[in-house]
MIVEXNU-408262 format. One record per residue: x, y, z of N, C-alpha, C in turn. Coordinates in nm, 4 decimals. Layout:
! MIVEXNU-408262
       nxx       nyy       nzz      caxx      cayy      cazz       cxx       cyy       czz
         X         Y         Z         X         Y         Z         X         Y         Z
...
//
This chain:
! MIVEXNU-408262
       nxx       nyy       nzz      caxx      cayy      cazz       cxx       cyy       czz
    0.8591    1.3082   -2.6882    0.8471    1.2234   -2.5706    0.7620    1.1013   -2.6078
    0.8079    0.9833   -2.5672    0.7347    0.8604   -2.5986    0.6113    0.8481   -2.5099
    0.5221    0.7583   -2.5499    0.4004    0.7336   -2.4716    0.4364    0.6894   -2.3300
    0.5355    0.6005   -2.3201    0.5735    0.5509   -2.1882    0.6323    0.6614   -2.1010
    0.7121    0.7490   -2.1588    0.7694    0.8601   -2.0811    0.6596    0.9502   -2.0263
    0.5565    0.9719   -2.1055    0.4432    1.0530   -2.0604    0.3718    0.9848   -1.9433
    0.3519    0.8544   -1.9561    0.2871    0.7779   -1.8491    0.3724    0.7846   -1.7232
    0.5020    0.7657   -1.7385    0.5948    0.7682   -1.6252    0.5881    0.9033   -1.5534
    0.5986    1.0115   -1.6297    0.5970    1.1442   -1.5680    0.4620    1.1747   -1.5026
    0.3557    1.1309   -1.5637    0.2222    1.1626   -1.5112    0.1874    1.0815   -1.3859
    0.2293    0.9538   -1.3800    0.1822    0.8654   -1.2741    0.2878    0.8212   -1.1736
    0.4125    0.8602   -1.1929    0.5187    0.8179   -1.1021    0.4847    0.8527   -0.9575
    0.4478    0.9762   -0.9322    0.4202    1.0213   -0.7956    0.3025    0.9466   -0.7339
    0.1984    0.9190   -0.8112    0.0828    0.8443   -0.7597    0.1239    0.7044   -0.7138
    0.2023    0.6368   -0.7965    0.2461    0.5007   -0.7629    0.3383    0.5045   -0.6419
    0.4319    0.5993   -0.6417    0.5254    0.6102   -0.5295    0.4512    0.6341   -0.3979
    0.3581    0.7287   -0.3970    0.2832    0.7595   -0.2742    0.1982    0.6412   -0.2294
    0.1403    0.5705   -0.3235    0.0603    0.4522   -0.2914    0.1459    0.3482   -0.2195
    0.2612    0.3175   -0.2736    0.3482    0.2164   -0.2137    0.4097    0.2675   -0.0841
    0.4399    0.3956   -0.0762    0.4944    0.4487    0.0492    0.3919    0.4354    0.1614
    0.2674    0.4616    0.1326    0.1628    0.4459    0.2339    0.1415    0.2993    0.2689
    0.1483    0.2151    0.1695    0.1289    0.0726    0.1912    0.2425    0.0126    0.2734
    0.3652    0.0506    0.2415    0.4818   -0.0087    0.3072    0.5264    0.0674    0.4305
    0.5010    0.1977    0.4338    0.5505    0.2797    0.5440    0.7001    0.3047    0.5340
    0.7595    0.2804    0.4175    0.9041    0.2918    0.4016    0.9359    0.3562    0.2668
    1.0040    0.4694    0.2713    1.0347    0.5443    0.1494    1.1293    0.4675    0.0570
    1.2274    0.3990    0.1135    1.3233    0.3250    0.0315    1.2563    0.2083   -0.0408
    1.1695    0.1385    0.0288    1.0951    0.0294   -0.0348    1.0051    0.0869   -0.1433
    0.9436    0.2010   -0.1155    0.8563    0.2642   -0.2141    0.9339    0.2992   -0.3411
    1.0551    0.3501   -0.3251    1.1372    0.3826   -0.4425    1.1692    0.2567   -0.5225
    1.2077    0.1528   -0.4522    1.2433    0.0262   -0.5173    1.1234   -0.0342   -0.5909
    1.0102   -0.0392   -0.5223    0.8905   -0.0995   -0.5815    0.8385   -0.0149   -0.6971
    0.8451    0.1164   -0.6849    0.7999    0.2046   -0.7929    0.8836    0.1831   -0.9178
    1.0147    0.1715   -0.9006    1.1022    0.1450   -1.0157    1.0675    0.0116   -1.0803
    1.0491   -0.0888   -0.9976    1.0134   -0.2215   -1.0482    0.8789   -0.2172   -1.1208
    0.7857   -0.1406   -1.0670    0.6531   -0.1282   -1.1274    0.6620   -0.0726   -1.2687
    0.7359    0.0369   -1.2852    0.7434    0.0982   -1.4171    0.8243    0.0130   -1.5151
    0.9201   -0.0620   -1.4642    0.9936   -0.1549   -1.5501    0.8982   -0.2620   -1.6030
    0.8172   -0.3183   -1.5131    0.7205   -0.4210   -1.5548    0.6144   -0.3622   -1.6472
    0.5714   -0.2413   -1.6171    0.4694   -0.1766   -1.7002    0.5241   -0.1497   -1.8407
    0.6489   -0.1088   -1.8480    0.7102   -0.0810   -1.9775    0.7137   -0.2087   -2.0631
    0.7450   -0.3213   -1.9977    0.7525   -0.4486   -2.0694    0.6154   -0.4966   -2.1157
    0.5090   -0.4570   -2.0447    0.3765   -0.5110   -2.0783    0.2762   -0.4038   -2.1210
    0.3240   -0.2861   -2.1586    0.2335   -0.1775   -2.1972    0.1459   -0.2159   -2.3164
    0.1999   -0.2918   -2.4091    0.1224   -0.3330   -2.5268    0.0078   -0.4273   -2.4889
    0.0202   -0.4937   -2.3744   -0.0834   -0.5868   -2.3284   -0.1956   -0.5156   -2.2520
   -0.1747   -0.3875   -2.2177   -0.2763   -0.3123   -2.1431   -0.4009   -0.2998   -2.2293
   -0.5130   -0.3535   -2.1781   -0.6383   -0.3592   -2.2543   -0.7253   -0.2352   -2.2360
   -0.6975   -0.1547   -2.1365   -0.7787   -0.0360   -2.1139   -0.9060   -0.0630   -2.0370
   -0.9125   -0.1771   -1.9667   -1.0315   -0.2106   -1.8879   -1.0487   -0.1187   -1.7677
   -0.9413   -0.0522   -1.7279   -0.9450    0.0396   -1.6139   -0.8527    0.1568   -1.6458
   -0.8504    0.2534   -1.5580   -0.7601    0.3667   -1.5771   -0.6161    0.3178   -1.5701
   -0.5280    0.3839   -1.6417   -0.3875    0.3420   -1.6411   -0.3272    0.3555   -1.5012
   -0.3725    0.4545   -1.4249   -0.3247    0.4712   -1.2866   -0.3604    0.3494   -1.2024
   -0.4794    0.2989   -1.2194   -0.5241    0.1806   -1.1457   -0.4412    0.0593   -1.1872
   -0.4181    0.0457   -1.3166   -0.3368   -0.0650   -1.3678   -0.1964   -0.0600   -1.3080
   -0.1370    0.0581   -1.3048   -0.0028    0.0731   -1.2474   -0.0026    0.0409   -1.0978
   -0.1049    0.0849   -1.0276   -0.1128    0.0557   -0.8841   -0.1340   -0.0933   -0.8586
   -0.2032   -0.1613   -0.9484   -0.2188   -0.3063   -0.9339   -0.0837   -0.3763   -0.9508
   -0.0066   -0.3326   -1.0481    0.1279   -0.3875   -1.0669    0.2120   -0.3594   -0.9434
    0.2054   -0.2360   -0.8937    0.2834   -0.1971   -0.7763    0.2446   -0.2790   -0.6544
    0.1154   -0.3001   -0.6354    0.0685   -0.3789   -0.5215    0.1223   -0.5214   -0.5287
    0.1179   -0.5803   -0.6465    0.1695   -0.7161   -0.6637    0.3202   -0.7215   -0.6392
    0.3916   -0.6214   -0.6861    0.5367   -0.6145   -0.6605    0.5626   -0.6019   -0.5109
    0.4838   -0.5197   -0.4432    0.5023   -0.5008   -0.2996    0.4750   -0.6306   -0.2241
    0.3671   -0.7000   -0.2594    0.3365   -0.8270   -0.1918    0.4488   -0.9272   -0.2105
    0.5035   -0.9333   -0.3307    0.6162   -1.0240   -0.3552    0.7348   -0.9849   -0.2684
    0.7614   -0.8571   -0.2623    0.8718   -0.8073   -0.1795    0.8459   -0.8383   -0.0317
    0.7240   -0.8134    0.0131    0.6891   -0.8322    0.1542    0.7021   -0.9783    0.1939
    0.6582   -1.0669    0.1065    0.6671   -1.2095    0.1366    0.8123   -1.2539    0.1455
    0.8990   -1.2017    0.0616    1.0394   -1.2408    0.0607    1.1138   -1.1836    0.1810
    1.0879   -1.0596    0.2120    1.1710   -0.9887    0.3090    1.1280   -1.0051    0.4538
    0.9994   -0.9953    0.4809    0.9458   -0.9927    0.6179    1.0151   -0.8844    0.7002
    1.0708   -0.7917    0.6316    1.1309   -0.6675    0.6829    1.1948   -0.6771    0.8212
    1.3195   -0.7089    0.8228    1.3962   -0.7024    0.9466    1.4938   -0.5867    0.9346
    1.5043   -0.5076    1.0374    1.5927   -0.3915    1.0365    1.7134   -0.4169    1.1253
    1.8279   -0.3785    1.0743    1.9500   -0.3900    1.1530    1.9718   -0.2618    1.2327
    2.0627   -0.2680    1.3264    2.0972   -0.1497    1.4071    2.1451   -0.0374    1.3164
    2.2243   -0.0718    1.2137    2.2765    0.0304    1.1224    2.1640    0.1031    1.0500
    2.0616    0.0303    1.0077    1.9490    0.0925    0.9391    1.8745    0.1869    1.0322
    1.8601    0.1476    1.1568    1.7910    0.2330    1.2540    1.8705    0.3609    1.2765
    2.0010    0.3468    1.2919    2.0862    0.4646    1.3118    2.0834    0.5533    1.1879
    2.0861    0.4931    1.0699    2.0858    0.5698    0.9457    1.9557    0.6454    0.9263
    1.8484    0.5992    0.9877    1.7185    0.6650    0.9731    1.7113    0.7962    1.0492
    1.8116    0.8245    1.1314    1.8141    0.9511    1.2035    1.7147    0.9579    1.3163
    1.6955    0.8499    1.3869    1.6015    0.8477    1.4984    1.6555    0.9382    1.6092
    1.5731    1.0215    1.6657    1.6176    1.1088    1.7735    1.6779    1.0290    1.8883
    1.7744    1.0878    1.9530    1.8506    1.0182    2.0567    1.7776    1.0090    2.1911
    1.6808    1.0964    2.2164    1.6179    1.0946    2.3480    1.5317    0.9708    2.3631
    1.5317    0.9161    2.4821    1.4565    0.7935    2.5087    1.3073    0.8143    2.4848
    1.2558    0.9310    2.5211    1.1128    0.9597    2.5053    1.0737    0.9586    2.3580
    1.1532    1.0249    2.2734    1.1230    1.0288    2.1299    1.1395    0.8909    2.0672
    1.2396    0.8168    2.1115    1.2615    0.6826    2.0582    1.1450    0.5912    2.0931
    1.0963    0.6042    2.2159    0.9843    0.5205    2.2591    0.8595    0.5533    2.1782
    0.8335    0.6823    2.1594    0.7164    0.7256    2.0827    0.7250    0.6752    1.9387
    0.8425    0.6864    1.8782    0.8607    0.6404    1.7415    0.8423    0.4889    1.7329
    0.8947    0.4174    1.8290    0.8826    0.2713    1.8303    0.7366    0.2290    1.8413
    0.6600    0.2976    1.9249    0.5184    0.2646    1.9426    0.4420    0.2888    1.8115
    0.4674    0.4027    1.7476    0.3991    0.4331    1.6212    0.4357    0.3330    1.5128
    0.5633    0.3012    1.5023    0.6094    0.2080    1.4005    0.5518    0.0686    1.4259
    0.5485    0.0286    1.5533    0.4944   -0.1020    1.5897    0.3454   -0.1088    1.5564
    0.2737   -0.0016    1.5862    0.1299    0.0027    1.5582    0.1030   -0.0031    1.4079
    0.1809    0.0710    1.3297    0.1644    0.0694    1.1838    0.1937   -0.0691    1.1280
    0.2958   -0.1344    1.1813    0.3296   -0.2694    1.1353    0.2169   -0.3674    1.1679
    0.1579   -0.3549    1.2862    0.0467   -0.4438    1.3233   -0.0740   -0.4216    1.2330
   -0.1020   -0.2956    1.2022   -0.2156   -0.2661    1.1140   -0.1911   -0.3277    0.9771
   -0.0679   -0.3153    0.9254   -0.0373   -0.3766    0.7951   -0.0518   -0.5288    0.8027
   -0.0077   -0.5893    0.9127   -0.0231   -0.7347    0.9287   -0.1706   -0.7731    0.9303
   -0.2515   -0.7000    1.0058   -0.3953   -0.7288    1.0127   -0.4589   -0.7103    0.8760
   -0.4154   -0.6079    0.8051   -0.4676   -0.5831    0.6714   -0.4404   -0.7032    0.5811
   -0.3207   -0.7570    0.5873   -0.2852   -0.8714    0.5031   -0.3638   -0.9971    0.5420
   -0.4164   -1.0015    0.6622   -0.4943   -1.1167    0.7069   -0.6408   -1.1089    0.6655
   -0.6852   -0.9906    0.6235   -0.8246   -0.9763    0.5794   -0.8487   -1.0603    0.4548
   -0.9698   -1.1111    0.4428   -1.0048   -1.1864    0.3226   -1.0418   -1.0885    0.2113
   -1.0460   -1.1422    0.0912   -1.0892   -1.0620   -0.0237   -1.2411   -1.0548   -0.0217
   -1.3027   -0.9530   -0.0652   -1.2491   -0.8334   -0.1276   -1.2152   -0.7229   -0.0279
   -1.2289   -0.7499    0.1014   -1.2092   -0.6453    0.2024   -1.0691   -0.5852    0.1957
   -0.9694   -0.6724    0.1847   -0.8313   -0.6252    0.1802   -0.8102   -0.5338    0.0599
   -0.8546   -0.5790   -0.0559   -0.8353   -0.5024   -0.1801   -0.9061   -0.3666   -0.1730
   -1.0305   -0.3692   -0.1335   -1.1086   -0.2456   -0.1294   -1.0454   -0.1472   -0.0304
   -1.0056   -0.1964    0.0862   -0.9431   -0.1097    0.1861   -0.8151   -0.0477    0.1302
   -0.7329   -0.1291    0.0653   -0.6069   -0.0785    0.0119   -0.6290    0.0232   -0.0995
   -0.7216   -0.0040   -0.1883   -0.7474    0.0913   -0.2964   -0.7979    0.2243   -0.2413
   -0.8792    0.2172   -0.1375   -0.9344    0.3400   -0.0798   -0.8296    0.4179   -0.0014
   -0.7560    0.3504    0.0867   -0.6627    0.4183    0.1762   -0.5310    0.4517    0.1077
   -0.4727    0.3546    0.0392   -0.3391    0.3751   -0.0144   -0.3385    0.4395   -0.1525
   -0.4346    0.4057   -0.2360   -0.4401    0.4645   -0.3700   -0.5351    0.5836   -0.3756
   -0.6123    0.6034   -0.2686   -0.7064    0.7151   -0.2567   -0.8075    0.7180   -0.3716
   -0.8530    0.5990   -0.4115   -0.9549    0.5926   -0.5150   -1.0912    0.6206   -0.4539
   -1.1809    0.6721   -0.5350   -1.3172    0.6972   -0.4891   -1.3922    0.5646   -0.4827
   -1.5018    0.5639   -0.4102   -1.5836    0.4431   -0.4031   -1.6368    0.4075   -0.5422
   -1.6647    0.5084   -0.6220   -1.7134    0.4849   -0.7573   -1.6065    0.4110   -0.8393
   -1.4807    0.4560   -0.8316   -1.3724    0.3915   -0.9057   -1.3508    0.2480   -0.8574
   -1.3572    0.2282   -0.7266   -1.3376    0.0944   -0.6709   -1.4505    0.0022   -0.7159
   -1.5726    0.0517   -0.7093   -1.6863   -0.0271   -0.7546   -1.6711   -0.0677   -0.9006
   -1.6264    0.0248   -0.9844   -1.6069   -0.0056   -1.1266   -1.5003   -0.1137   -1.1453
   -1.3937   -0.1084   -1.0667   -1.2868   -0.2085   -1.0778   -1.3400   -0.3490   -1.0526
   -1.4327   -0.3607   -0.9585   -1.4873   -0.4909   -0.9203   -1.6162   -0.5254   -0.9960
   -1.6603   -0.4332   -1.0813   -1.7852   -0.4567   -1.1527   -1.9056   -0.4492   -1.0600
   -1.8938   -0.3682   -0.9557   -2.0002   -0.3547   -0.8549   -2.0410   -0.2081   -0.8455
   -2.1311   -0.1798   -0.7543   -2.1794   -0.0429   -0.7374   -2.0894    0.0370   -0.6432
   -2.1081    0.1665   -0.6478   -2.0373    0.2561   -0.5569   -2.0747    0.2240   -0.4122
   -2.2018    0.1939   -0.3889   -2.2494    0.1591   -0.2555   -2.1822    0.0317   -0.2043
   -2.1661   -0.0690   -0.2916   -2.0984   -0.1928   -0.2534   -1.9565   -0.1626   -0.2067
   -1.8858   -0.0776   -0.2808   -1.7479   -0.0430   -0.2447   -1.7434    0.0271   -0.1092
   -1.8376    0.1158   -0.0854   -1.8432    0.1893    0.0414   -1.8693    0.0946    0.1584
   -1.9663    0.0090    0.1432   -2.0010   -0.0861    0.2497   -1.8841   -0.1816    0.2754
   -1.8225   -0.2309    0.1706   -1.7102   -0.3238    0.1848   -1.5930   -0.2569    0.2556
   -1.5644   -0.1321    0.2200   -1.4568   -0.0573    0.2849   -1.4848   -0.0409    0.4346
   -1.6060   -0.0018    0.4686   -1.6387    0.0201    0.6099   -1.6377   -0.1104    0.6895
   -1.6746   -0.2190    0.6271   -1.6652   -0.3488    0.6949   -1.5189   -0.3859    0.7193
   -1.4341   -0.3590    0.6215   -1.2900   -0.3867    0.6375   -1.2328   -0.3020    0.7517
   -1.2694   -0.1752    0.7548   -1.2235   -0.0874    0.8638   -1.2677   -0.1401    0.9987
   -1.3918   -0.1863    1.0042   -1.4450   -0.2402    1.1293   -1.3667   -0.3645    1.1716
   -1.3347   -0.4510    1.0762   -1.2576   -0.5721    1.1088   -1.1195   -0.5366    1.1642
   -1.0554   -0.4399    1.1039   -0.9228   -0.3973    1.1515   -0.9351   -0.3360    1.2902
   -1.0356   -0.2508    1.3093   -1.0557   -0.1867    1.4400   -1.0816   -0.2909    1.5486
   -1.1621   -0.3916    1.5176   -1.1912   -0.4967    1.6153   -1.0650   -0.5742    1.6507
   -0.9804   -0.5997    1.5524   -0.8536   -0.6685    1.5800   -0.7636   -0.5810    1.6673
   -0.7640   -0.4500    1.6395   -0.6840   -0.3578    1.7199   -0.7320   -0.3560    1.8650
   -0.8643   -0.3493    1.8805   -0.9213   -0.3470    2.0149   -0.8960   -0.4787    2.0859
   -0.9078   -0.5900    2.0163   -0.8790   -0.7206    2.0725   -0.7335   -0.7326    2.1148
   -0.6461   -0.6753    2.0361   -0.5035   -0.6775    2.0683   -0.4749   -0.5923    2.1912
   -0.5442   -0.4795    2.2024   -0.5254   -0.3918    2.3175   -0.5778   -0.4586    2.4447
   -0.6863   -0.5351    2.4323   -0.7434   -0.6052    2.5493   -0.6504   -0.7145    2.6007
   -0.5710   -0.7749    2.5096   -0.4808   -0.8816    2.5475   -0.3631   -0.8316    2.6292
   -0.3302   -0.7040    2.6172   -0.2126   -0.6483    2.6854   -0.2349   -0.6250    2.8312
//
């Protein structure tokens, strides 16, 4: 087995889950994960080892996702909604729509956060990195990563509450 095959088998699920949480869409996660490993394969020799290979792969995946998100702005057709197997009852459809709408708003608010809040929040929530790992990525302390994450959460919560007050 080649070095790349070992990396692929070991980290595929981590990258896929990270992008699925980030995008909220399994099909996009599959597409972005494939693109990530293709790009990683092309640039594996350039990997300097400054961070864990999992972190490097997730950084590639995040950049691929942002490129995809900027291009697509995700519009769903009626056929896609039907293909998703949404329950037919009005109550279940309404509940699903509310959850999906809320998740989309949170992702939008997340993208509006300034750096490093956006990055730290994403690494913590979507990649499930420890505060220690996040701090190392930024050349900062574990405490800095923790404080930055909680500030980002607070900013998102305040936007959510502000949005709820407007309704």
